[in-house]
N, C-alpha and C positions, 0 to 999 in steps of 0.2 A: 504495499498500500504506499503511495507517495506521500510527500509532506502535504501535497495540494487536495489530499483526500482525507487528512485528519487534522484536528485543531494543532495549531504551531506550537504550543506548549500548554499542557494541562493544567488546569488551577486546582488546590486542592479539593474542591467540593466535585468538581467533573470527575478527579480520579476516583475519589469516595462513590460517585455515583454509578461509574462504571463496575467497580469492582462489587458493589451492593447488587445491581442488577445481574452480573455476571454468577455472583454467589447464590441468588435467589432463583435464578433461571426461569423467572415469571414476571409478568406486569405488575409493577409497584406505585402507587400512589406517592404524593408529596407527604400525605399525613401518614403514610407506611414508612417512609424513608424516614420522616422525624422521630418515628416511635422505635425505628428499629437503630438508626445511628444516628439521631438528632441534628438532620440537616434537612431541607429543603432544596430542588432544584427548580430554579427561577431567572428570568431575565436572560442576559448575556450567557451564563454558564449552561443554561439549558439548549439556547438555540444555536451555540457554537459546537453542539454536540448533535443538534438535529442536522444543520446544514450539510454537513458531509456524508449524512447518513447513516450515522451510527446508532442513533437511536429512534424511536418514533415516539409520540405523545399524543394523547387524548383528553378529553375532558371527562373526568368521573366526578359527576356530582358537581359540589365546589371547588374540586382540586383538579389537578394535573395527573395523568398517569403517565408512565414510561416504559419501555421496553427495547432491549437489544434487537437489531436487526441482524441479518446474516453478516452485514459488513461488520457491526458490531461486534460479533461474536469473535470474527477474525481478525479484529483490532485488539480485543481483550487477549488473545493467544498470544501477543507480542506485547502486551501492556507493560511489561517489565523492562523495556527498551525505550517507553515513550518519555519525551522530553516533558518535564514539571516544574512547576514552582516551590517543589517541596523537597529540592535536592538536599537540604542542610536536615531536613527531620529523620531521627533516627527510625521512629516507627515507619515511616514512609520508606525509607531505605530496606529495613525488614521485610517490608511487605512486598517490594520488589525481589529480594532473595527469594522469598516463599513462593511467589509467581514462578520465577525461572525454574526452581526446582519442581513445581508442578507441573510446568510444561515439559519439561524432560521427562518427567515420569509417565504424563499421558501418552507422549510419542511413542516411549517404550511400549506401553500396554495398547498401543494403536486405539486409544479411546480418545473421544474430542471433547473439547471443554463443556460444549453443549449437552452431551451425553452424560458427562461426570457430574454436572450439576444438575441434571435433569430432576424436577419434582417428582416423588413417588405419587402413584395413583391414590385419591383419597380414600381412607379406611371406610369399608365397607360397600365401595362401587362396585357396580357390577358390568361387566362388559360384554357386548354381544357376542355369543359364541360363534367362532370364524365355520364358515361352511366348510364341508367336508372336502378334503384335495382330492382330486382325480389324477393318478396317474398319465404320465406322457403318452402311453400308449393308447388311452382312451380318446385322445385326441390326434389321430394320424395326419391331418391336413395343417398342423401346427399353428392353430389358432385356439380362440377360447381365454380360459382363466390364467392370465399372465402370471399374477402372483404364485397361482398354486403351481404354474410349469418351474417357476424361480424356487421354491420352495423343495419342490421334488429334485430338481438338479442339485441343488446344496445337499439334500440330504445324500445323494449317490457320490459327490465331491469331497465331503467333509470329512476325510478319514485321518487327518492328522490330530493331535492333541490339543492344540489350541482352536481347531475348529473352524480357522479361517480359510477362506476359499476366494482365488484370485477373481476377478470379474473376465480376465482372460478366458480363463480354464471355465467359467460358469457360460461366458457366450458361446463359445464351442459346444457345450454339452447342450446348447439349447437350439441346436440344430436350424440355425438361420431364422430364429422368430424374430419379426419386426424389432429392429434396434430401438425405434422410437418408443414402441410400446414398452419394452423391456426396462429402458430409462425412466419411461413415466411410473412404472410399477416398482422401480427399485427407490424412485425418491419419494412416492408413498409409503412403500415399507420402511424407510429409514426414520421415519415417524412414529411407528408402532412399537409397543414393548417389546422388548427381547430381540430386536433386531437393529446391526449396526453397520452402516456403509462408511467406509473410513478411507482416507489416504495412506500411503505407505511413507512411513516417517522417512526413512532414507530414499531419496529418490535416485540415488545413483545405483540403487539395486534394481532399478525399473528395466524391463526388457521393451523394446520398440510395441511389441502385441499387449504389453500392460499398459502403455501408455495410450494406445488405440482403443482400447477396452476400457477406459475411464468414463464414469459417470460424473456430470459435473452436478455439484448439491452446493449451492450458495455461491461461494467465491473461489470452491476448491475443487481440484479433478480428485475423484475417489476411485480406488483400485481394489478392495476387498472388500468382503461379505461375511458376516457371523450372523448365524441365527439361534438364538437359544430360546428356553422356555418365555413365554408370554407373561 
C-alpha cells in the first residue's frame, strides 16, 4: 500500500481506533469505543481514516459506528510499520513489537488477521444445516452445486497432516469447472465458519501454476484452502 493510500502519520486516536476495530473484528460505535477504551473517533481523525478507505462509518442512533474495510485489514496487517506521532511512547512501541510478533506468527500458521480476530457465533445461535453434498460422479456434465464440488475435491486431496490444499491442485481436480464459478464459490465459502482461504506466506515458494490458480479476495491473492468442522 503506497503512502498516498494511507494517512501520512497516524495520530494516537487513529492508531487506537484501528487496533480496537481489528481486535474486536466487528462494527464499533463511538459509544462502544468510549466504553471499551475511553476515546471516540471524530472530526479529522475520523475523516482521515475514511478518505483512503481504511474504515467505513454509518450513523447508528445518535452516534457514528465504524468498521474496517478489506483495505483496512490489509493496512492493519502492517500497522507495526506505520508512521505515527507516538514514537516516544513506551506503551505504543511495545504494542508495535506485539503486532510485529503477531503478524509473524499468523503468517507461519497461515491464518489471516481477520480470521484470527473473528468473533465467535453468539451462544445458542442456530445455523441452518447445509444441504447434503452430492459427489462429483452424480454431476457428469460438470455443473451444479459448485461449493459441494469444491468440498468433495478438497476431501479427496486433503491427505497431509495440516489439511491445507493448494488451489492449483484443487482446480485440476475440478476437471475444468468454470473458473469464475469456482472463484465466486471460494469467496463465499471463505466467509463461512470452518473454511479458510489464505495467501502463502513465502511468495518465493510459489510456482507459476500456484500463482495462476490464485483467487483474489479483498486485496490479496490467495493460494491455499483448508476446510474443518463448521
